[in-house]
N, C-alpha and C positions, 0 to 999 in steps of 0.2 A: 266795111275795114273801119273798126277805132282805133285811133292812133293808144289807146288806152291800152287792149289788147295787145297790138303791137311790142308795144313800149314793155307792157308785165316779160312778155316771151323772149325778147332779147332782155332783157337785166336776168331773167331766169335763166336763159342759155349759160350770158358770160360769167354766173354766178356757180354752175354747172350743177342746175337743177334738174331734176328732171322735168319735163314738159307736156301736157296733153292738152288738146286743141278741141272742145267741142264745137262745132256748130253742127248748119243743116245748109250747107253751101259745101258742100265734097270738091268744089272750083276754088276754095278762098286762099287769096293769097299766101294765105296766115300760116297755113299746110307746112309750110317749108322751116318756115321756126320751132315745130313741135316735134317731139322725140311719139308723142303718141297722139292721132287723129280720132275721133267718134265722128261719122259725122251721117246721122241717120237719115235716111232720105224719105221727105215725107212726105211728100211730093206738094204739088201749086197751092195754096191759101186759099181759103171759101172767096176770102176779101182782101184781091193784092193790095199787095204796100205790106198789111200788117202781119208783121212779125211775132207778135200776141200770142196769133192762134193757136195751128199745130204743130208750129216752130216750137213757142216758148213753150210749151207743154212736150215734145221731146224730149228739150233741151232739159227742162225739171226732170223730169225721170228719168234721165241719164244720171243725169248726180247725184238723184237719189239711192239707184243702183250703183254710185262712187262710193258715194256717202257713205254709202248701208256695209257694203265690202269692204270700207276700211274699220268698219269699230270693228268688224267680225276677227279683222286682220291685225287691230290695236290690243283684243281681248280686252274690247268693252264689254262685248257680250255675252252671254253663258247660254246655252239655247236657240232660244227664242228671248230671250230676256235682256233686256239691257242694263248689263250690273253694275256698271260702274255711275254712278251719280254722287255726286256731291248736293247731304243734307243740308241745303239753306235755305230749303224754309220748310213750315211746317207739313205742308204737300209732297214733300217729297223724306220728310225723313215718315211720315207713315207708305208711302213708296218702297222706302227701303225695307221698314219693318214687315211690307205684303212681300217681301222679293226675298229676301234670309226665312220667313215662313214658309216659302213656296218651294225653296228647294230644297230645305235640310229641313223641311216633315215635322215642322215647330211650330205650337200653336202660338197664336201671336205675343201672348207676355214672354213666352220666352226667346222670340223672337227680339222682342223690341230690347230687353235684354243684354242679350247678345250684340244687337249692336247698336250700343250706346254703350260697349265693354271695349267697340274693336272701332272707335271713334268713328260711327257711323258709315264706315265701310264695309258695304256687302259684300264683301268678298271674305276681308279674313273673315266678317261671322259668320258665316257658312265654313270654312274650313273650321275654326275656336266649334263650331258644333256637330257638325261632324267625325272630326277627329280627336274631342274631348282638352283642346288644351285652349293656351292663356293666347290675344290676343300678340302680344310678344310674337311667341313661336309662330303661331299663321301667318303674320307677318310679313316671317322669316322663308317660310315652308311659299308664302306666294310668290315671293323674290325668286324666289330660286323656282320656281313654276314659270318666269317670265311677265309673269302677274298674270298671269292666264290661268282663269279659275279648272277651265272643265282638267288643264295638266296639273293643276295641285292635289286636285281631288282623286287622281287617274293615279299620280306618282304616288300618292299617300294612303292610297286602298280603300281612294273612295271611288263611289260607283256611279256616281252621275254624270252623263255627258251629253 
């Protein structure tokens, strides 16, 4: 039981934040400080005293599931594609163009043109392609859909979900 984890949970509770404790120790004294406790039962470690084996792997898997669910819920994912990216490198620009092409069914050149016209926003570029509209109008459509590309396409007569 680290003092850092205790302090973080106590501070979060004082501020009214939701708290989740991920631990492989179901009997942890910290569980009383968390609203949600996720405690995978991994059994004893192969090497006694090491928490970087099964416990570490289980914890990482739980955290991966939580962050994946959060990304989906926040609208950063469309189907199985991560569509919220900041094109801060050539690699990410290329990824953005590929995403626009794949989702909107466009050749690379047209996808690149729309991606650039959207200011490097995959979701906006896809709406521009599907609705034949401007970047400004596509942005409004996206905002009215709460930032969810699937909802924006569905509400505006799109077909991909």
